Backbone as a chain_set.jsonl record, in Angstrom:
{"seq": "MQMKNNYLLVQEIEQQERTTASGIIMSTEKYNRKVKIINPGDNKDLKEGDVVLKNMGKGTMVRLDNVEHELIHITDLIAILT", "coords": {"N": [[10.167, 4.798, 20.537], [9.76, 2.191, 22.799], [8.416, -0.961, 22.412], [6.6, -3.233, 24.592], [5.826, -6.686, 26.068], [4.728, -7.802, 23.798], [3.184, -6.156, 22.628], [1.954, -4.132, 19.906], [2.354, -1.14, 17.673], [0.014, 0.576, 16.027], [-1.389, 1.773, 12.948], [-4.791, 2.936, 11.546], [-5.772, 2.159, 8.607], [-7.549, 3.936, 6.227], [-10.804, 3.055, 5.804], [-13.223, 1.991, 3.233], [-16.273, 3.428, 2.75], [-19.72, 3.312, 1.936], [-22.651, 5.124, 0.803], [-25.918, 4.978, 1.388], [-28.923, 5.362, -0.498], [-30.679, 6.758, 1.227], [-29.104, 8.295, 2.465], [-27.54, 7.148, 4.582], [-24.367, 6.187, 6.142], [-22.201, 3.522, 5.556], [-20.019, 1.313, 6.545], [-17.626, -0.806, 4.932], [-16.223, -2.675, 6.198], [-17.235, -4.557, 8.53], [-16.547, -5.943, 10.824], [-14.114, -6.204, 11.404], [-10.749, -4.507, 11.076], [-8.253, -3.06, 8.748], [-4.943, -2.485, 9.532], [-1.87, -0.479, 9.678], [1.374, -1.534, 10.536], [3.231, 0.319, 12.73], [5.1, 0.116, 14.689], [6.593, -2.852, 15.298], [7.638, -3.742, 17.612], [9.365, -6.419, 19.363], [8.664, -8.448, 17.687], [9.25, -10.996, 15.465], [7.815, -11.785, 13.15], [6.623, -9.735, 12.043], [7.137, -6.47, 10.327], [7.842, -3.024, 10.13], [5.408, -1.182, 8.337], [4.059, -3.328, 7.417], [0.732, -4.413, 6.318], [-2.126, -5.507, 8.386], [-4.746, -7.479, 9.441], [-7.032, -6.659, 11.955], [-8.758, -7.518, 15.23], [-12.056, -6.115, 15.71], [-12.659, -3.171, 17.816], [-10.57, -3.652, 19.558], [-7.758, -2.856, 21.423], [-6.066, 0.386, 22.278], [-6.279, 3.772, 22.019], [-3.886, 6.211, 21.15], [-2.26, 9.375, 20.915], [0.468, 10.502, 19.14], [2.617, 12.905, 18.008], [0.547, 14.636, 17.083], [-1.15, 12.656, 15.499], [-3.113, 9.96, 15.585], [-2.978, 6.755, 16.928], [-2.818, 3.235, 17.534], [-2.546, 0.842, 20.056], [-2.059, -2.204, 19.98], [-2.475, -5.878, 21.078], [-0.501, -8.691, 20.121], [-1.897, -10.865, 19.947], [-4.56, -10.043, 19.192], [-4.478, -9.876, 16.432], [-5.396, -10.996, 13.307], [-4.82, -11.784, 10.641], [-1.844, -11.238, 8.436], [-1.661, -9.208, 5.788], [0.063, -8.222, 4.073]], "CA": [[9.419, 4.264, 21.527], [10.093, 0.679, 22.897], [7.096, -1.759, 22.822], [6.843, -4.521, 25.722], [4.762, -7.46, 26.278], [3.877, -8.232, 22.607], [2.373, -5.214, 21.861], [2.226, -3.383, 18.381], [1.819, 0.261, 17.45], [-0.418, 0.512, 14.452], [-2.146, 3.026, 12.495], [-5.739, 2.518, 10.99], [-5.993, 2.467, 7.125], [-8.822, 4.591, 5.998], [-11.829, 2.234, 5.331], [-14.057, 2.281, 2.436], [-17.646, 3.5, 3.151], [-20.753, 3.724, 0.961], [-23.576, 5.899, 1.3], [-26.984, 4.367, 0.705], [-29.915, 6.299, -1.069], [-31.316, 7.613, 1.953], [-28.02, 9.034, 3.126], [-26.831, 6.325, 5.609], [-23.065, 5.817, 5.596], [-22.152, 2.225, 6.056], [-18.639, 0.715, 6.478], [-17.748, -2.274, 4.173], [-15.541, -3.516, 7.207], [-18.149, -4.663, 9.735], [-16.154, -6.628, 12.104], [-12.405, -6.172, 11.452], [-10.11, -3.422, 10.589], [-6.94, -3.065, 8.492], [-4.071, -1.419, 10.075], [-0.451, -0.668, 9.26], [2.297, -1.62, 11.542], [4.236, 1.471, 12.805], [6.214, -0.448, 15.451], [6.372, -4.202, 15.549], [8.221, -4.143, 18.883], [10.31, -7.51, 19.076], [8.127, -9.406, 16.9], [9.948, -11.382, 14.257], [6.912, -12.033, 12.073], [6.02, -8.416, 11.383], [7.976, -5.427, 10.014], [7.124, -1.755, 10.053], [4.819, -1.127, 6.856], [3.136, -4.547, 7.087], [-0.778, -4.534, 6.563], [-2.742, -6.619, 8.905], [-6.112, -7.315, 9.944], [-7.211, -7.01, 13.666], [-10.159, -7.643, 15.794], [-12.608, -4.821, 15.97], [-12.909, -2.996, 19.246], [-9.534, -4.188, 20.597], [-6.771, -1.911, 21.502], [-5.811, 1.5, 22.932], [-5.911, 4.717, 21.053], [-2.873, 7.065, 21.784], [-2.023, 10.312, 19.866], [1.729, 10.786, 18.949], [2.863, 13.899, 17.094], [-0.96, 14.973, 16.53], [-1.435, 11.567, 14.756], [-3.958, 8.907, 16.132], [-2.323, 5.432, 16.586], [-3.516, 2.416, 18.288], [-1.813, -0.224, 20.839], [-2.803, -3.562, 20.247], [-1.657, -6.953, 21.399], [-0.304, -9.576, 19.13], [-3.039, -11.755, 19.965], [-5.6, -9.503, 18.57], [-4.253, -9.839, 14.988], [-6.339, -12.158, 12.521], [-3.956, -12.065, 9.377], [-0.992, -10.556, 7.911], [-2.094, -9.134, 4.581], [1.357, -7.95, 3.048]], "C": [[9.603, 2.524, 21.501], [8.802, 0.005, 23.246], [7.366, -2.943, 23.748], [5.655, -5.323, 25.573], [4.059, -7.934, 25.143], [2.973, -7.308, 22.188], [2.815, -4.369, 20.78], [1.424, -1.987, 18.451], [1.419, 0.284, 16.131], [-1.407, 1.677, 14.157], [-3.35, 2.46, 11.558], [-5.661, 2.987, 9.592], [-7.316, 2.963, 6.772], [-9.647, 3.338, 5.221], [-12.694, 2.626, 4.506], [-15.498, 2.28, 2.951], [-18.618, 3.624, 1.806], [-21.71, 4.394, 1.639], [-24.829, 5.194, 0.486], [-27.813, 5.775, 0.213], [-30.305, 7.348, -0.134], [-30.319, 8.498, 2.776], [-27.282, 8.511, 4.435], [-25.537, 5.772, 5.207], [-22.831, 4.329, 6.25], [-20.725, 1.881, 5.53], [-18.695, -0.682, 5.703], [-16.974, -3.212, 5.137], [-16.468, -3.578, 8.488], [-17.526, -5.11, 11.016], [-14.713, -6.358, 12.438], [-11.947, -4.956, 10.583], [-8.722, -3.708, 10.012], [-6.282, -1.934, 9.018], [-2.702, -1.674, 9.598], [0.145, -0.489, 10.486], [3.161, -0.416, 11.599], [5.537, 0.934, 13.523], [6.017, -1.789, 15.891], [6.879, -4.643, 16.893], [9.456, -5.366, 18.521], [9.809, -8.581, 18.252], [8.862, -9.768, 15.698], [9.281, -11.642, 12.944], [6.55, -10.878, 11.258], [7.228, -7.538, 11.059], [7.033, -4.236, 10.02], [6.748, -1.574, 8.432], [3.814, -2.309, 6.653], [1.613, -4.179, 7.112], [-1.276, -5.736, 7.269], [-4.208, -6.368, 9.263], [-6.392, -7.816, 11.331], [-8.584, -6.905, 13.82], [-10.821, -6.127, 15.912], [-12.773, -4.5, 17.376], [-11.766, -3.242, 20.298], [-8.48, -2.991, 20.294], [-6.992, -0.621, 22.164], [-5.702, 2.662, 22.273], [-4.934, 5.818, 21.955], [-2.694, 8.212, 20.55], [-0.384, 10.743, 20.072], [1.858, 11.753, 17.904], [1.478, 14.258, 16.408], [-1.347, 13.862, 15.402], [-2.035, 10.438, 15.661], [-3.375, 7.599, 15.874], [-3.094, 4.553, 17.613], [-2.498, 1.346, 18.789], [-2.543, -1.262, 20.712], [-1.919, -4.884, 20.616], [-1.504, -7.816, 20.288], [-1.368, -10.597, 18.76], [-4.29, -11.319, 19.393], [-5.58, -9.421, 16.916], [-5.0, -11.066, 14.485], [-5.509, -12.651, 11.446], [-3.118, -11.042, 9.221], [-1.347, -10.59, 6.391], [-1.08, -8.722, 3.709], [2.603, -8.204, 3.777]], "O": [[9.588, 1.791, 20.512], [8.159, 0.338, 24.241], [8.405, -3.584, 23.589], [4.618, -4.883, 25.078], [2.941, -8.431, 25.277], [2.039, -7.603, 21.442], [3.962, -3.926, 20.742], [0.353, -1.726, 18.998], [2.18, 0.078, 15.186], [-2.048, 2.334, 14.978], [-3.033, 1.553, 10.789], [-5.486, 4.189, 9.389], [-8.256, 2.242, 7.107], [-9.202, 2.766, 4.226], [-13.179, 3.717, 4.806], [-15.941, 1.283, 3.522], [-18.16, 4.032, 0.738], [-21.761, 4.372, 2.869], [-24.805, 4.908, -0.711], [-27.468, 6.931, 0.458], [-30.324, 8.544, -0.426], [-30.698, 9.299, 3.63], [-26.601, 9.214, 5.181], [-25.413, 5.05, 4.218], [-23.267, 4.056, 7.368], [-20.326, 2.097, 4.386], [-19.607, -1.501, 5.821], [-17.035, -4.428, 4.951], [-16.416, -2.712, 9.361], [-17.914, -4.721, 12.117], [-14.249, -6.307, 13.577], [-12.571, -4.499, 9.625], [-7.994, -4.493, 10.62], [-6.704, -0.778, 9.047], [-2.327, -2.773, 9.187], [-0.206, 0.312, 11.352], [3.808, -0.106, 10.598], [6.692, 1.163, 13.166], [5.28, -1.957, 16.863], [6.613, -5.769, 17.313], [10.278, -5.248, 17.613], [10.489, -9.597, 18.107], [9.114, -8.874, 14.891], [9.876, -11.721, 11.87], [6.234, -10.933, 10.069], [8.317, -7.878, 11.521], [5.806, -4.305, 9.945], [7.532, -1.761, 7.501], [2.889, -2.254, 5.842], [1.286, -3.549, 8.117], [-0.957, -6.863, 6.889], [-4.737, -5.26, 9.352], [-6.139, -8.925, 11.802], [-9.416, -6.447, 13.037], [-10.147, -5.131, 16.172], [-13.015, -5.414, 18.165], [-11.879, -3.108, 21.516], [-8.381, -2.355, 19.245], [-8.11, -0.451, 22.649], [-4.614, 2.612, 21.7], [-5.155, 6.175, 23.113], [-2.968, 7.931, 19.383], [-0.043, 11.283, 21.124], [1.247, 11.524, 16.86], [1.376, 14.143, 15.186], [-1.879, 14.295, 14.38], [-1.281, 10.02, 16.539], [-3.237, 7.247, 14.702], [-3.885, 5.043, 18.419], [-1.637, 0.961, 17.998], [-3.64, -1.334, 21.266], [-0.704, -4.86, 20.423], [-2.373, -7.737, 19.42], [-1.647, -11.042, 17.647], [-5.114, -12.183, 19.092], [-6.517, -8.975, 16.253], [-5.187, -12.043, 15.209], [-5.436, -13.868, 11.273], [-3.404, -9.954, 9.722], [-1.367, -11.642, 5.752], [-1.313, -8.856, 2.508], [3.688, -8.065, 3.213]]}, "num_chains": 1, "name": "protein.A"}
């Protein structure tokens, strides 16, 4: 797949959750999500396998080979973690 216009194909990394005594499940990542780069497109600063932090609620979900991925724009990234 060839990415265009500074879009990236990413896959969400499982986020840690905790359960309260009353059974409410709470995510430890309230506003941002860690994702792994699957296809960095033409971006020279990122490579496949990098872990980045992206804005919550940004992107478009796609299913490729029965695996959920997300298409996000490079401007939705907050930080490169690895």
